[in-house]
BAMI-401133 format. One line per field, with one value per atom (N, C-alpha, C, O): atom name; residue in three letters; x, y, z. Coordinates in steps of 0.05 Angstrom, whole numbers, plus 5000, padded with zeros to 4 digits. Atoms other than C-alpha are relative to their C-alpha. Last residue first. Layout:
% residues N
atom = c(CA:...);
type = c(ala:...);
X = c(X:...);
Y = c(Y:...);
Z = c(Z:...);
END
This chain:
% residues 216
atom = c(N:CA:C:O:N:CA:C:O:N:CA:C:O:N:CA:C:O:N:CA:C:O:N:CA:C:O:N:CA:C:O:N:CA:C:O:N:CA:C:O:N:CA:C:O:N:CA:C:O:N:CA:C:O:N:CA:C:O:N:CA:C:O:N:CA:C:O:N:CA:C:O:N:CA:C:O:N:CA:C:O:N:CA:C:O:N:CA:C:O:N:CA:C:O:N:CA:C:O:N:CA:C:O:N:CA:C:O:N:CA:C:O:N:CA:C:O:N:CA:C:O:N:CA:C:O:N:CA:C:O:N:CA:C:O:N:CA:C:O:N:CA:C:O:N:CA:C:O:N:CA:C:O:N:CA:C:O:N:CA:C:O:N:CA:C:O:N:CA:C:O:N:CA:C:O:N:CA:C:O:N:CA:C:O:N:CA:C:O:N:CA:C:O:N:CA:C:O:N:CA:C:O:N:CA:C:O:N:CA:C:O:N:CA:C:O:N:CA:C:O:N:CA:C:O:N:CA:C:O:N:CA:C:O:N:CA:C:O:N:CA:C:O:N:CA:C:O:N:CA:C:O:N:CA:C:O:N:CA:C:O:N:CA:C:O:N:CA:C:O:N:CA:C:O:N:CA:C:O:N:CA:C:O:N:CA:C:O:N:CA:C:O:N:CA:C:O:N:CA:C:O:N:CA:C:O:N:CA:C:O:N:CA:C:O:N:CA:C:O:N:CA:C:O:N:CA:C:O:N:CA:C:O:N:CA:C:O:N:CA:C:O:N:CA:C:O:N:CA:C:O:N:CA:C:O:N:CA:C:O:N:CA:C:O:N:CA:C:O:N:CA:C:O:N:CA:C:O:N:CA:C:O:N:CA:C:O:N:CA:C:O:N:CA:C:O:N:CA:C:O:N:CA:C:O:N:CA:C:O:N:CA:C:O:N:CA:C:O:N:CA:C:O:N:CA:C:O:N:CA:C:O:N:CA:C:O:N:CA:C:O:N:CA:C:O:N:CA:C:O:N:CA:C:O:N:CA:C:O:N:CA:C:O:N:CA:C:O:N:CA:C:O:N:CA:C:O:N:CA:C:O:N:CA:C:O:N:CA:C:O:N:CA:C:O:N:CA:C:O:N:CA:C:O:N:CA:C:O:N:CA:C:O:N:CA:C:O:N:CA:C:O:N:CA:C:O:N:CA:C:O:N:CA:C:O:N:CA:C:O:N:CA:C:O:N:CA:C:O:N:CA:C:O:N:CA:C:O:N:CA:C:O:N:CA:C:O:N:CA:C:O:N:CA:C:O:N:CA:C:O:N:CA:C:O:N:CA:C:O:N:CA:C:O:N:CA:C:O:N:CA:C:O:N:CA:C:O:N:CA:C:O:N:CA:C:O:N:CA:C:O:N:CA:C:O:N:CA:C:O:N:CA:C:O:N:CA:C:O:N:CA:C:O:N:CA:C:O:N:CA:C:O:N:CA:C:O:N:CA:C:O:N:CA:C:O:N:CA:C:O:N:CA:C:O:N:CA:C:O:N:CA:C:O:N:CA:C:O:N:CA:C:O:N:CA:C:O:N:CA:C:O:N:CA:C:O:N:CA:C:O:N:CA:C:O:N:CA:C:O:N:CA:C:O:N:CA:C:O:N:CA:C:O:N:CA:C:O:N:CA:C:O:N:CA:C:O:N:CA:C:O:N:CA:C:O:N:CA:C:O:N:CA:C:O:N:CA:C:O:N:CA:C:O:N:CA:C:O:N:CA:C:O:N:CA:C:O:N:CA:C:O:N:CA:C:O:N:CA:C:O:N:CA:C:O:N:CA:C:O:N:CA:C:O:N:CA:C:O:N:CA:C:O:N:CA:C:O:N:CA:C:O:N:CA:C:O:N:CA:C:O:N:CA:C:O:N:CA:C:O:N:CA:C:O:N:CA:C:O:N:CA:C:O:N:CA:C:O:N:CA:C:O:N:CA:C:O:N:CA:C:O:N:CA:C:O:N:CA:C:O:N:CA:C:O:N:CA:C:O:N:CA:C:O:N:CA:C:O:N:CA:C:O:N:CA:C:O:N:CA:C:O:N:CA:C:O:N:CA:C:O:N:CA:C:O:N:CA:C:O:N:CA:C:O:N:CA:C:O:N:CA:C:O:N:CA:C:O:N:CA:C:O:N:CA:C:O:N:CA:C:O);
type = c(ala:ala:ala:ala:val:val:val:val:pro:pro:pro:pro:gln:gln:gln:gln:asn:asn:asn:asn:val:val:val:val:gln:gln:gln:gln:his:his:his:his:trp:trp:trp:trp:pro:pro:pro:pro:ala:ala:ala:ala:pro:pro:pro:pro:gly:gly:gly:gly:thr:thr:thr:thr:gln:gln:gln:gln:ser:ser:ser:ser:ala:ala:ala:ala:trp:trp:trp:trp:gly:gly:gly:gly:ala:ala:ala:ala:leu:leu:leu:leu:ala:ala:ala:ala:gln:gln:gln:gln:glu:glu:glu:glu:asp:asp:asp:asp:phe:phe:phe:phe:leu:leu:leu:leu:arg:arg:arg:arg:ile:ile:ile:ile:gly:gly:gly:gly:gln:gln:gln:gln:ala:ala:ala:ala:val:val:val:val:ala:ala:ala:ala:tyr:tyr:tyr:tyr:ala:ala:ala:ala:ala:ala:ala:ala:ala:ala:ala:ala:gln:gln:gln:gln:arg:arg:arg:arg:thr:thr:thr:thr:phe:phe:phe:phe:thr:thr:thr:thr:ser:ser:ser:ser:thr:thr:thr:thr:thr:thr:thr:thr:val:val:val:val:leu:leu:leu:leu:ala:ala:ala:ala:ala:ala:ala:ala:ile:ile:ile:ile:his:his:his:his:ala:ala:ala:ala:gly:gly:gly:gly:his:his:his:his:ile:ile:ile:ile:ser:ser:ser:ser:tyr:tyr:tyr:tyr:cys:cys:cys:cys:thr:thr:thr:thr:gly:gly:gly:gly:gly:gly:gly:gly:phe:phe:phe:phe:arg:arg:arg:arg:gln:gln:gln:gln:met:met:met:met:glu:glu:glu:glu:pro:pro:pro:pro:ser:ser:ser:ser:gly:gly:gly:gly:val:val:val:val:lys:lys:lys:lys:his:his:his:his:thr:thr:thr:thr:pro:pro:pro:pro:gly:gly:gly:gly:tyr:tyr:tyr:tyr:arg:arg:arg:arg:lys:lys:lys:lys:cys:cys:cys:cys:gln:gln:gln:gln:ile:ile:ile:ile:val:val:val:val:ile:ile:ile:ile:arg:arg:arg:arg:arg:arg:arg:arg:gly:gly:gly:gly:asp:asp:asp:asp:pro:pro:pro:pro:ala:ala:ala:ala:ser:ser:ser:ser:ala:ala:ala:ala:thr:thr:thr:thr:val:val:val:val:asp:asp:asp:asp:ala:ala:ala:ala:gly:gly:gly:gly:leu:leu:leu:leu:asp:asp:asp:asp:gly:gly:gly:gly:ala:ala:ala:ala:gly:gly:gly:gly:gly:gly:gly:gly:val:val:val:val:val:val:val:val:gln:gln:gln:gln:val:val:val:val:asn:asn:asn:asn:thr:thr:thr:thr:cys:cys:cys:cys:gly:gly:gly:gly:asp:asp:asp:asp:arg:arg:arg:arg:gln:gln:gln:gln:cys:cys:cys:cys:leu:leu:leu:leu:tyr:tyr:tyr:tyr:ala:ala:ala:ala:ile:ile:ile:ile:ala:ala:ala:ala:his:his:his:his:glu:glu:glu:glu:phe:phe:phe:phe:glu:glu:glu:glu:thr:thr:thr:thr:pro:pro:pro:pro:gly:gly:gly:gly:leu:leu:leu:leu:ser:ser:ser:ser:his:his:his:his:tyr:tyr:tyr:tyr:arg:arg:arg:arg:ala:ala:ala:ala:ile:ile:ile:ile:glu:glu:glu:glu:arg:arg:arg:arg:ser:ser:ser:ser:gln:gln:gln:gln:val:val:val:val:glu:glu:glu:glu:arg:arg:arg:arg:val:val:val:val:gln:gln:gln:gln:ala:ala:ala:ala:tyr:tyr:tyr:tyr:arg:arg:arg:arg:ala:ala:ala:ala:ala:ala:ala:ala:glu:glu:glu:glu:leu:leu:leu:leu:arg:arg:arg:arg:gln:gln:gln:gln:gln:gln:gln:gln:glu:glu:glu:glu:ala:ala:ala:ala:lys:lys:lys:lys:arg:arg:arg:arg:ala:ala:ala:ala:arg:arg:arg:arg:arg:arg:arg:arg:val:val:val:val:val:val:val:val:tyr:tyr:tyr:tyr:val:val:val:val:leu:leu:leu:leu:gly:gly:gly:gly:ala:ala:ala:ala:ala:ala:ala:ala:ala:ala:ala:ala:ala:ala:ala:ala:ala:ala:ala:ala:leu:leu:leu:leu:leu:leu:leu:leu:leu:leu:leu:leu:pro:pro:pro:pro:ile:ile:ile:ile:gly:gly:gly:gly:val:val:val:val:glu:glu:glu:glu:pro:pro:pro:pro:ala:ala:ala:ala:his:his:his:his:lys:lys:lys:lys:val:val:val:val:leu:leu:leu:leu:gln:gln:gln:gln:leu:leu:leu:leu:leu:leu:leu:leu:ile:ile:ile:ile:ala:ala:ala:ala:leu:leu:leu:leu:pro:pro:pro:pro:val:val:val:val:gly:gly:gly:gly:val:val:val:val:ala:ala:ala:ala:trp:trp:trp:trp:val:val:val:val:leu:leu:leu:leu:arg:arg:arg:arg:ile:ile:ile:ile:val:val:val:val:ile:ile:ile:ile:ser:ser:ser:ser:gln:gln:gln:gln:cys:cys:cys:cys:ser:ser:ser:ser:ser:ser:ser:ser:gly:gly:gly:gly:arg:arg:arg:arg:thr:thr:thr:thr:arg:arg:arg:arg:arg:arg:arg:arg:pro:pro:pro:pro:pro:pro:pro:pro:met:met:met:met);
X = c(5009:3966:5023:5019:4987:3994:4991:4992:4981:3945:5011:4997:5013:3913:5021:5043:4991:3947:4982:4970:4989:3906:5008:4993:4998:3892:5013:5031:5027:3866:5002:4982:5011:3933:4972:4961:4987:3965:4988:4987:4974:3914:5012:4997:4994:3855:5029:5046:4993:3837:5008:5010:5019:3805:5005:4992:5022:3838:4978:4954:5023:3883:4975:4953:4994:3947:4975:4971:4997:3919:5004:4991:5026:3894:5001:4984:5017:3959:4973:4962:4991:3998:4983:4976:5010:3956:5008:4992:5028:3970:4988:4971:5007:4044:4971:4962:4987:4052:4991:4977:5013:4032:5017:5038:4988:4046:4984:4960:5020:4030:5014:5032:4991:4080:4980:4975:5019:4044:5008:4998:4991:4105:4980:4985:4993:4076:5007:5001:5025:4043:5005:4990:5015:4108:4974:4967:4988:4147:4985:4980:5006:4098:5012:4999:5028:4101:4993:4979:5002:4177:4972:4968:4987:4177:4998:4994:5017:4126:5012:4998:4997:4167:4982:4973:4985:4138:5004:4986:5015:4114:5018:5041:4998:4138:4982:4959:5011:4126:5001:4995:4982:4137:4985:4960:5014:4108:5020:5043:4980:4130:4985:4969:5008:4086:5023:5041:4976:4094:4990:4975:5006:4036:5025:5037:5026:4044:4991:4978:5024:4117:4976:4978:5024:4167:4974:4956:5016:4225:4973:4959:4984:4277:4982:4985:4982:4238:5015:5020:5013:4179:5019:5014:5024:4207:4986:4975:4997:4277:4974:4972:4983:4281:5003:5013:5014:4221:5016:5005:5020:4256:4986:4981:4985:4317:4980:4984:4990:4271:5016:5014:5023:4234:5009:4999:5008:4299:4977:4977:4979:4324:4993:4997:5001:4256:5022:5016:4994:4255:4999:4995:4989:4222:5003:4984:5017:4212:5014:5039:4983:4251:4983:4974:4989:4211:5018:5028:5021:4164:5011:4998:5013:4221:4982:4983:4988:4235:4986:4963:5007:4221:5015:5036:4983:4224:4990:4970:5008:4196:5021:5045:4976:4198:4991:4971:5002:4141:5028:5044:4973:4134:4999:4989:4996:4067:5029:5042:4975:4054:5004:5002:4980:3981:5025:5023:4977:3945:5021:5041:5009:3876:5023:5020:5022:3892:4990:4979:5025:3958:4978:4981:5021:4021:4974:4966:5023:4079:4982:4986:5014:4146:4977:4979:5021:4175:4988:4981:4998:4239:4981:4987:5023:4250:5005:5025:5024:4296:4976:4956:5008:4353:4972:4956:5028:4357:4989:4967:5005:4433:4971:4965:4980:4443:4994:4990:4972:4379:5019:5011:4983:4305:5027:5031:4975:4276:5019:5039:4984:4219:5026:5041:4971:4174:5011:5005:4989:4098:5029:5035:4972:4080:5014:5030:4986:4006:5029:5035:4979:3967:5013:5013:5006:3902:5021:5016:5021:3901:4997:4986:5025:3940:4977:4955:5009:3996:4973:4955:5007:4005:4988:4967:5025:4002:4991:4967:5022:4054:4973:4953:5005:4101:4976:4959:5014:4094:4993:4971:5027:4113:4983:4959:5015:4172:4971:4953:5005:4197:4984:4965:5021:4188:4994:4970:5026:4227:4977:4956:5005:4285:4973:4957:5005:4282:4993:4974:4976:4275:4994:4973:4986:4207:5026:5028:4983:4181:5017:5035:4978:4153:5020:5043:4982:4110:5024:5046:4987:4077:5021:5043:4980:4063:5015:5039:4975:4029:5021:5045:4987:3978:5027:5047:4987:3961:5016:5038:4978:3948:5015:5040:4978:3906:5024:5047:4990:3861:5025:5045:4987:3853:5013:5035:4974:3839:5015:5040:4981:3786:5027:5047:4992:3752:5020:5040:4982:3752:5010:5033:4974:3723:5020:5043:4986:3669:5027:5046:4991:3650:5015:5036:4977:3648:5011:5035:4977:3605:5024:5047:4990:3558:5024:5043:4988:3550:5012:5035:4974:3540:5014:5038:4982:3485:5028:5048:4993:3452:5020:5039:4982:3453:5010:5033:4974:3424:5020:5044:4987:3369:5027:5046:4991:3352:5014:5035:4977:3351:5011:5035:4977:3305:5025:5047:4992:3258:5025:5043:4987:3255:5011:5033:4974:3241:5015:5039:4982:3186:5028:5048:4992:3155:5019:5039:4981:3157:5009:5033:4975:3124:5022:5045:4989:3069:5028:5046:4990:3058:5013:5033:4976:3054:5012:5036:4978:3005:5026:5047:4993:2962:5023:5041:4986:2963:5009:5032:4973:2945:5017:5040:4984:2887:5029:5048:4994:2863:5016:5037:4978:2869:5008:5032:4975:2827:5023:5044:4999:2763:5025:5033:4990:2779:5002:5019:5007:2772:5010:5028:5020:2771:4991:4969:5021:2805:4978:4954:5015:2845:4976:4954:5016:2865:4983:4959:5022:2888:4982:4957:5019:2928:4977:4954:5015:2960:4979:4957:5019:2980:4983:4958:5021:3012:4979:4955:5017:3050:4977:4954:5017:3076:4981:4957:5019:3100:4982:4958:5021:3132:4979:4955:5019:3170:4977:4954:5002:3215:4978:4966:5011:3203:4996:4976:5027:3213:4987:4963:5017:3273:4971:4952:5004:3305:4981:4964:5018:3295:4994:4971:5027:3325:4980:4958:5010:3386:4971:4954:5006:3397:4988:4969:5025:3393:4991:4967:5022:3445:4973:4953:5003:3491:4977:4961:5014:3479:4996:4975:5028:3498:4984:4961:5014:3561:4970:4953:4995:3583:4985:4967:5024:3584:5008:5026:4998:3641:4975:4965:4998:3622:5001:4989:5026:3637:5003:5024:4998:3701:4974:4965);
Y = c(4982:1899:5014:5031:5006:1870:5020:5044:4980:1878:4992:4981:4980:1812:5020:5013:4993:1774:5020:5038:4974:1748:5007:5002:4987:1674:5028:5032:4991:1644:5018:5032:4983:1636:5010:5026:4973:1611:5018:5043:5002:1553:5029:5048:4992:1563:4994:4990:4972:1524:5006:4987:4986:1457:5030:5045:4990:1422:5012:5012:5017:1383:5009:4998:5029:1410:4983:4963:5006:1481:4970:4958:4997:1483:4994:4980:5023:1454:5002:4981:5024:1505:4976:4960:4997:1562:4976:4967:5004:1537:5002:4985:5028:1529:4994:4974:5011:1596:4971:4959:5026:1613:4989:4977:5015:1686:4975:4976:5015:1719:4981:4967:5028:1770:4986:4995:5018:1834:4972:4956:5009:1878:4981:4973:4976:1918:4992:5007:4986:1856:5023:5028:5017:1817:5014:5014:4997:1873:4985:4995:4973:1875:5005:5017:4999:1799:5028:5030:5015:1799:5002:5005:4984:1854:4987:5000:4977:1818:5017:5026:4978:1754:5023:5024:4977:1698:5020:5024:4975:1628:5022:5017:4984:1556:5024:5022:5016:1501:5014:5002:5010:1553:4981:4983:5021:1576:4989:4982:5014:1642:4981:4989:5010:1665:4987:4975:5009:1707:4991:5005:5007:1711:4991:4971:4986:1747:4995:5012:5011:1726:5019:5043:4992:1747:4990:4983:5024:1708:5006:4988:5020:1764:4976:4966:4988:1828:4978:4981:4985:1796:5008:5002:5015:1741:5014:5001:5017:1770:4989:4984:4988:1827:4985:4995:4977:1803:5013:5025:5011:1737:5022:5020:5013:1772:4988:4991:4979:1817:4989:4999:4991:1758:5021:5022:5020:1726:5009:5004:5002:1791:4979:4983:4979:1801:4998:5002:4972:1736:5019:5011:4988:1668:5030:5043:4983:1642:5010:5014:4986:1584:5016:5005:4977:1562:5017:5038:4981:1515:5025:5046:5010:1482:5022:5045:4992:1507:4986:4977:5022:1479:5004:4993:4999:1546:4978:4981:5019:1542:5002:5001:5007:1600:4983:4989:5007:1600:4995:4981:5006:1633:4997:5014:5002:1630:4994:4977:5014:1653:5002:5023:4983:1670:4984:4961:4992:1625:5017:5022:4978:1619:5011:5032:5009:1549:5023:5017:5004:1577:4992:4995:4983:1567:4994:4971:5014:1539:5021:5045:4983:1554:4985:4960:5013:1521:5022:5044:5029:1538:4985:4963:5015:1610:4970:4959:4998:1652:4985:4983:4972:1665:5002:5019:4998:1590:5029:5034:4981:1594:5003:5013:4979:1531:5018:5009:5010:1493:5023:5046:4992:1504:4986:4965:4987:1496:5008:5021:4995:1448:5010:4996:5008:1455:5006:5026:5000:1457:4990:4969:4992:1475:5001:5019:5013:1468:5011:5030:4985:1483:4984:4959:4990:1448:5017:5027:4980:1435:5015:5037:5012:1370:5020:5012:5017:1403:4988:4986:4983:1458:4984:4991:4987:1409:5019:5020:5018:1366:5013:5009:5003:1425:4981:4986:4976:1438:4999:5008:5002:1366:5024:5021:5018:1371:4997:4994:4986:1432:4983:4993:4980:1396:5015:5020:5014:1336:5020:5017:5007:1383:4986:4991:4976:1415:4993:5005:4984:1348:5024:5024:5000:1323:5016:5034:5024:1305:5000:4983:4996:1375:4977:4980:4981:1366:5006:5011:5013:1303:5019:5010:5018:1337:4986:4981:4984:1393:4983:4988:4992:1344:5014:5007:5024:1310:5008:4998:5007:1378:4975:4974:4982:1400:4993:4994:5006:1339:5017:5007:5026:1350:4991:4982:4996:1424:4973:4973:4987:1407:5004:4999:5020:1358:5011:4998:5019:1407:4979:4971:4987:1461:4981:4981:4998:1413:5013:5005:5027:1395:5000:4987:5007:1468:4973:4969:4984:1485:4994:4992:5011:1428:5015:5003:5026:1450:4987:4977:4995:1522:4974:4972:4989:1501:5005:4998:5023:1458:5009:4995:5017:1517:4976:4969:4986:1563:4983:4982:5002:1514:5013:5002:5027:1506:4996:4982:5005:1581:4972:4967:4986:1589:4996:4992:5015:1535:5013:5000:5025:1566:4985:4974:4994:1635:4975:4973:4992:1610:5005:4998:5024:1573:5007:4993:5015:1636:4975:4968:4986:1677:4985:4983:5004:1625:5013:5002:5028:1624:4994:4981:5002:1700:4972:4968:4986:1701:4998:4994:5017:1648:5013:4999:5023:1688:4982:4972:4991:1752:4977:4975:4995:1718:5008:5000:5026:1689:5005:4992:5016:1754:4975:4969:4986:1800:4982:4980:4992:1760:5015:5016:5021:1727:5007:4997:4990:1791:4980:4986:4979:1773:5012:5023:5005:1705:5021:5015:5023:1711:4995:4987:4992:1782:4976:4980:4984:1757:5010:5011:5018:1703:5015:5005:5014:1754:4981:4980:4981:1798:4987:4991:4995:1739:5019:5015:5023:1721:5003:4995:5000:1792:4976:4978:4977:1790:5001:5002:5005:1721:5021:5016:5021:1729:4998:4998:5002:1791:4981:4985:4975:1810:4997:5008:4996:1739:5024:5024:5019:1729:5003:5001:4989:1793:4981:4991:4976:1769:5011:5018:5010:1701:5023:5021:5011:1734:4990:4994:4978:1777:4990:5002:4989:1716:5023:5026:5018:1682:5011:5010:4998:1742:4982:4991:4976:1745:5004:5015:5003:1672:5025:5023:5016:1681:4997:4997:5028:1737:4985:4996:5017:1809:4971:4963:5019:1847:4983:4974:5029:1905:4982:4988:5014:1975:4970:4958:5022:2008:4984:4974);
Z = c(4979:9100:5013:5031:4974:9035:5021:5016:4990:8977:5028:5044:4983:8956:5009:5014:4973:8900:5013:5000:5000:8841:5028:5047:4974:8828:4996:4980:4992:8763:5025:5032:5021:8727:5006:4991:5001:8792:4979:4983:5012:8798:4998:5000:5027:8845:4991:5008:5003:8907:4972:4956:4982:8926:5000:5014:5016:8867:5018:5010:4993:8916:4985:4989:5004:8884:5005:4991:5028:8878:4995:4978:5012:8950:4970:4959:4992:8977:4987:4979:5015:8936:5007:4989:5027:8965:4982:4966:4999:9036:4972:4964:4993:9026:4998:4987:4977:8991:5006:4989:4991:8921:5022:5018:4978:8905:5007:5012:4984:8839:5020:5013:4998:8814:5018:5041:5012:8795:5000:4983:5027:8808:4986:4963:5017:8866:4972:4953:5007:8895:4982:4963:5020:8890:4992:4969:5027:8924:4979:4957:5009:8983:4972:4955:5009:8989:4989:4969:5025:8992:4988:4964:5021:9044:4973:4953:5007:9087:4977:4959:4982:9084:4991:4968:5010:9043:5023:5040:5001:9062:4991:4983:4975:9056:4997:4987:4979:9005:5027:5048:4979:8951:5019:5022:4985:8885:5020:5013:4984:8854:5019:5035:4974:8798:5014:5001:4985:8735:5028:5041:4972:8687:5012:5003:4996:8620:5029:5041:4986:8624:4997:4999:5014:8570:5013:4999:5007:8599:4987:4979:5014:8597:4991:4969:5020:8613:4984:4960:5022:8648:4978:4955:5009:8693:4977:4959:5024:8697:4988:4964:5020:8747:4974:4954:5013:8786:4978:4960:5018:8799:4985:4961:5022:8827:4980:4956:5019:8867:4977:4955:5015:8898:4980:4957:5019:8919:4982:4958:5021:8950:4979:4955:5021:8985:4979:4956:4993:9023:4976:4954:5025:9013:5006:5014:5017:9084:4975:4975:5019:9114:4980:4960:4986:9175:4982:4991:4990:9137:5013:5012:4976:9098:5011:5003:4974:9028:5023:5020:4982:8958:5027:5031:4976:8921:5019:5033:4979:8850:5023:5018:4985:8800:5024:5037:4972:8751:5011:5000:4991:8683:5030:5045:4971:8649:5006:4993:4993:8578:5030:5042:4988:8564:5009:5017:5017:8516:5012:5000:5017:8550:4983:4970:5018:8577:4982:4960:4986:8604:4981:4956:5012:8563:5015:5015:5012:8603:4987:4990:5019:8635:4987:4984:5017:8697:4982:4991:4996:8734:4983:4973:5010:8711:5005:4996:4984:8755:4990:5004:4997:8706:5013:5006:5008:8688:5003:4993:5022:8686:4992:4971:5002:8726:4977:4955:4999:8734:4998:5001:4977:8722:4999:4987:5010:8652:5022:5017:4976:8666:4990:4977:5000:8605:5028:5040:4973:8594:4999:4989:5002:8523:5027:5032:5022:8541:5000:5015:5013:8604:4978:4979:5027:8619:4987:4965:5000:8694:4973:4972:4991:8692:4997:4990:5022:8651:5007:4991:5023:8702:4977:4966:4993:8760:4977:4971:5003:8726:5006:4992:5029:8718:4995:4978:5007:8793:4970:4962:4989:8807:4993:4987:5017:8760:5010:4994:5026:8797:4981:4968:4995:8864:4974:4968:5000:8839:5003:4991:5028:8822:4998:4980:5017:8892:4971:4960:5003:8930:4981:4969:5026:8948:5002:5019:5002:9018:4974:4972:4982:9030:4998:5005:5013:8968:5018:5008:5023:8995:4988:4981:4989:9062:4978:4980:4996:9023:5012:5008:5025:8995:5006:4994:5012:9061:4975:4971:4983:9094:4989:4990:5006:9035:5017:5007:5026:9042:4993:4983:4998:9116:4974:4973:4986:9106:5003:5001:5018:9055:5012:5000:5020:9102:4980:4973:4987:9159:4980:4981:4996:9114:5013:5005:5026:9090:5004:4992:5007:9162:4973:4970:4983:9182:4993:4993:5008:9122:5017:5006:5025:9138:4989:4979:4994:9210:4975:4976:4987:9190:5006:5004:5020:9141:5012:4999:5016:9195:4978:4972:4984:9244:4983:4985:4998:9191:5015:5007:5026:9175:5000:4989:5004:9248:4974:4972:4984:9258:4997:4997:5011:9199:5016:5005:5024:9224:4987:4979:4991:9294:4975:4976:4987:9266:5007:5002:5021:9220:5011:4999:5015:9278:4978:4973:4984:9321:4986:4987:5001:9267:5015:5007:5027:9259:4998:4986:5001:9335:4972:4971:4984:9336:4999:4997:5015:9279:5015:5002:5022:9314:4983:4974:4989:9379:4977:4977:4992:9341:5011:5005:5024:9306:5007:4994:5014:9373:4974:4970:4988:9412:4984:4981:5005:9368:5009:4995:5029:9360:4993:4969:5017:9427:4971:4956:5027:9466:4980:4965:4998:9540:4973:4971:4980:9542:4999:5000:5009:9477:5019:5011:5023:9496:4991:4984:4990:9564:4978:4982:4988:9530:5013:5013:5021:9484:5013:5003:5011:9543:4979:4978:4980:9579:4989:4994:5000:9515:5020:5015:5023:9508:4999:4992:4998:9581:4975:4978:4980:9577:5001:5001:5008:9513:5019:5010:5030:9514:4991:4971:5011:9587:4970:4959:4990:9611:4988:4980:5014:9565:5009:4993:5027:9592:4984:4969:4997:9664:4972:4966:4994:9647:5001:4990:5025:9615:5004:4986:5018:9676:4974:4963:4990:9721:4982:4977:5007:9679:5008:4994:5029:9686:4990:4974:5006:9761:4970:4962:4991:9768:4993:4984:5020:9727:5006:4988:4998:9772:4978:4965:5004:9753:5001:4988:5022:9784:4998:5018:4992:9829:4975:4955:5001:9802:5007:5001:5020:9827:5000:5021);
END
């Protein structure tokens, strides 16, 4: 059994590699500067310039990563506040809230049609490009996933009965794997808790701009 590398041996290995990678070439350059300055000085200047470029690029990349991390954290905070609002709504209020989002983002002919005998359509609208949108709303708790039977009922009516060009199921929860697979096969767009938070906070797409990813 090979001996385990300790933290000290690992650090020592890194130091040795740095010496070989930086120290040895630098020592050679300094010898060239001393004994053949016409060759060594230009090489030393070129190495210094390359090192400076490398340092600047690393600094820019680090700053970009810091800004991206800060922006991501800010977006997640906004989305978290938004989805909390939707969890506090009742089912009918949730349908009206989704209708408002459609109207806010440029849809026309927005109607809340949910209720007894709605045949799976809770909100209908015309997208900004004229396509007919049919949305089913499921205001569920985080642990109550939208299942395959519910998805299949919606899939059986959204196109044939309601004439949808865009069919979407929006929920404050998530979807089972079977429900998601059925939706992808039928072209039903899925908006789970996170996607809804993005849409509501305008940090993510609306259903008529979003396309499902294949289920892994």
